[in-house]
C-alpha positions, 0 to 999 in steps of 0.5 A: 536892367535885370536878367532872369534865367528861364527855359523857353516854353515854346517847344520841347527842345528846352533852350536856356535863356535870360529874360531881360527885364526893365522897370518890371517889363520884359523887353528882350531875351538872350540865349545862354549856354544850355546843353541843347542851344549852346547860347543860341535861340530861334525866332520864337525864343528871341521874340516870343516874349512880346505876348505878355506885354499885350495891354488890351487882353493878355497882360490885364488878364494875367494881373487881374480877373476879367469877365465877359458877361455876354458873347461879343461883350467887352472884358470887364475888370472885377475883383477876385471874389466876384470872379470866383462867385461868377464862375462857381454860379455858372458852373453850378447852373449848368451842372444842375440843368444839364448834368456834370457831363455837359461841362468839359475842362482842358489843360495846357502842355505849355502854360500853367505847369504840372501842379496847376494841371493836377489840381484842375483834373482833381477839380473836374473829377472830384468837384464837377463829377465828370471825366471830361478833362483833356489837353492838346497832347491827346492828338500828338504826344499821346499816340506817339508814346503809346506806339513807342511803348508798345514797340520799342519799350520807351516813349522817350527820345532814344538819341540826345539833341546834341548827339544828332550832329554826330550821326552818320545818317539822318532820315526825316520822315514827315518832320520839318525841324526848321519850322518846328524846332529850329535849334534842332535843325541847326544840329542837323546842318552841323551833321551835314557839315561833318559828312552825314547823309540826309534823307527827307521823305515828305509831301512838302518841299521842306527847308531841309530838303535843300541840303538832302542827299536824297529827297523823296516827295511822297503823296499824302496818306501813304505813310504805312505803305512807304514804311512797309516797303522800306522795311521790305527792302531791308529784310529782303536784302538781309540788311537787318540784324537777325541776332538783335531781332531774335534776342529782343523782339516778338512776332517778327515772322508774323510781321514779315508775312505782311511786310513781304508783300510790300515791295517798292513796286507794289506801293509806287503808285500809292506813294507817288515815288520811284521804287528805286528811291525807296531801295536807295533810302533803305540801303543808305539807312540800314548800312550807315554805322549810326542812323537816326530817324526823325518823324513828325505828327500826322492828323490821323493820330487823332483816330483812337486805335489807328495810332497804335497801328501807325506807330506800331509799324513805325516803331518796329521799323526803327527797332529792326533797322537801326544798329543799336549801341551807338549814342548817335543812333535812335529816334529823336521824338521831339515835342511841340510843347514844353511839357506834354508828358507830365500833363498826361501823368497829371491826369489830363486825359478823358479816355484810357487808350493813350493813358495806359502806357504814357501815364500808368493809367488803367483802361478807362483813363481815371488816374489812380491818384485822383480816386 
């Protein structure tokens, strides 16, 4: 049996593993000592390899091109020449009949890699003649990057995964690590064992809520109202770092003109929670020596400009609330895919509202390298 070292492709945690190969077939996986996973794997890493052994569809299509000639028909194995001719002919027919914008291509933030995605966007724009190229990070990673870039200056995580377990307080806001990133959830459990306080704010009773020191079950759709009230408490009770704000932020006074109206009582009905719980959470978070806030994806990130508002507020709150300077303080913005940001940098975006900061693209979305 052979062992081939790899990085798990399922999420952004980057767990190191060995694929166990026997007679050319992957039969298992084992964790090895990586910085993130320290020899452990979640169920996805341990069992997720089985899809490549699907003898009906996936494995045959990896090894040989196959054509489904009509809707509902069977996949038929063909030669590479026939597959390429078939694809070129169909794309040409559609382009001639309906125009290039009738064609759209989509890339992957998990599978084929950066080089393949760059070639795909080049083919879409230079050969097909359309800007209709996109990928899954449009609705999740992209909005988070533009919000973080506009508010805290960087679209990356500001605390490492290993250092999560050394935080004094971890607040999870709409983020379910036990389902999304089990290896990261393991770090949160270790932090709890070391004495860290845990706050969970989520409409769902997630796994981490069981070990939380404070669980606030809010209503769906009240993110901004809750975070505004959260910030209101911190500033009203003078728990914010005034010197840091004066030195490193702009527009605080204008921001406060809005936030000062969001008392916990004013949002209690909208959020469906006790105002005293909001105050308690804010005090715990703002007074802890090293605080971490982990936040999750929301469906309304899809809306073109609302992502700026959502992440703008959330980013400002992070900047104003946590105490800078500690390695255990920050925002661990984990991704669902293994490499969403490189895909956007490769040009897999149709419009520019996300691309400006995350990929260095001009308004309009076309990558400079593709021109």
